[in-house]
N, C-alpha and C positions, 0 to 999 in steps of 0.2 A: 562537632561542627553542626551548625543549624542548617535546616533545610528550608529553602524558599518555596512556598506552595505554588507560586506562579510559574515555576520552572517545571515543565513536563519531561524534558529530555536534557540530559547533560552528559558530556564526555570530558574525561580528564586524561590528558596525555595519551590519547588514543593513537596507537601506532600499528602499522602492518608492514612487515618485511617479507619479501619473496626472495629467498636464496641470495641475500646480500643487497637486493634492490628495495629501497624504502618507498612504498606506494603512498602511504599515509604516515605523516610524521607529527607526533605529539599534538594532535588536534584537541583543543579545548573549545567546547561548543555548549552554549546554553540556549535552549528553545523555550520561549515563553508561551504558556498555554493560551490558546485562542488567537495566536498570531501566525503570520505567514513568514517563513524564512526561506532563503535560497542559498544553495551552494553553487557558486559560479566559478568557472574556470575553463581553460582550453581542454581539448581532447587529451586524455592521458594524465590529467591533473589529480585524479584519485577520487572524483565525485562518486562514481558507481561503487568503487571499493569501499568508500566511507559508508554508503547505504548498506552494502553487503555486511559490513562490520556491525552496524546498528541493528540489523535484523538477524544477525548470526549466521548468514550464509557463508561467512568467513569468520575464523577465529582471530581476534587481535593478537599481535605479538606481545603487546603490553598496553596498559592503560585500563580505564574503567568506564563503563556505560551505566548511567543511572536513569531510571524511568520512574517518575513520581517519587523521587528520593530513594528508591530501592536499587541496589546493585543487581543488574541483570547480566553482567558480563559473562557469567558461567552458564547461562540458560541456552536451550536449544531453540531453533527457529519456531517450532510449534508452540513452545511456551511463550515466546515473544508475541506471537500472533494472538494467543489467548489473552494476553495482557491488554490487547487493544492496539498494538502497533501493526498497521497494515501498510504494505507497499505495492507500488506498481513497478513494472520493469521497463527497460528500454524497448524491448520487443513486446508488442501487444499480446496480452494473454487473455483471449476471449474464446468462446466456443464457436467456431466458424459456421456450423450447420444448425445452430439454434437461432431463433429470432432475437432481436435486441431485448424485447420484453422478457424472454426466457432467460437470457444471460443475467439480467438484473435480478430477476426473481430467484435465480440460484444464489446470488449474493445475499438476498433476504433470507432464503432458506438456510444458508450457512449460519447466519447470525442466530436464527431460531433453533439451530441444531437439527434441522430436518433436510439437509442438503443431499442426503443419500436416499431420500424417499422418491426415487424416480418412478416407481410403480404406482404412485398415487394418481388418481384421475385428475384431468385438467380442471374439473369443477372444484375439487378440494383445494386447488392452489389459487383459485380465483380471488380469495381475500387479499392475496399479496399483489395482485395486479394493479390496484389503485396506487399503492406506494411505489411500485416499479415505474409506473407512468409518471409520477411526480419526479422521481429521480432522473428519468430520461428528459423531462422538461427542463430540469436544472442545468443539464449540459447541452440543451438545444437539439435533442434527438426525438422529441415526443412524436413527431409526424412519421417517424421511421420505426415505430415500436414493433410492427409485424414483419419488418424486412429481415431477411436472413443476413446474419453478420458477414458472411463470406462476400456479400455484394458491396460492402462499404469500402470507401477509400481509407487509407491508413489513418489519416487525421481523425476521422469519425470513429474508427475503432479505438483510438486513444481516448476519445471522449466517453465512449461506452465503458471502457475500462475504469474511468474515474467514477461513473455512475455505479458500476458494480462494486467498486471499493467503498463508495459512500453508503451503499446498501448494508454493509457490514457494521455501520456506525462505529468506525474506529475512534479510539481516543486520540490517536496520532496517525496521520496519513503521510507517508513518504512517497513522493512522485518522482520517479527517475526519468528525466527528459520528457515532461508532460506535453511540451509544445512541439516535439519532434514530429514531423510528418504533416 
């Protein structure tokens, strides 16, 4: 079977059952590189379950997940992330007692493989600040760069989470309920 290079993510007959209840049933999905796609449905329709399957937070009961034409169905969540599939969650996942700039900078550090270098001086991390500020500007938060995250309303925390996700330069970004809040 030939592989279309414009398809970044594909599922074939993706199914998840929980003790007799089918949460996701035979989903066939093709995501075109560089485009925006949406999973739309009411609460309980299986959207988050589908995201959990794509990022391997859940194991599919059956079906196949292809990323850039390679079968990733058997891979673990960390392997999926290393491939460049990054996701956000329904619940905001940011560090509440860091500034917005520090949160985004951690995303940049993760991409560079230096995310655990907490002992480094603030001065040594300065080269990352310009890019962190650019990413904050992309989501409309540039004027809040020095604000502690705990002080933000929920919707702005979601925007910060998107900036942090963008900092990791994912090949594919999955946003679960990005407009919630």
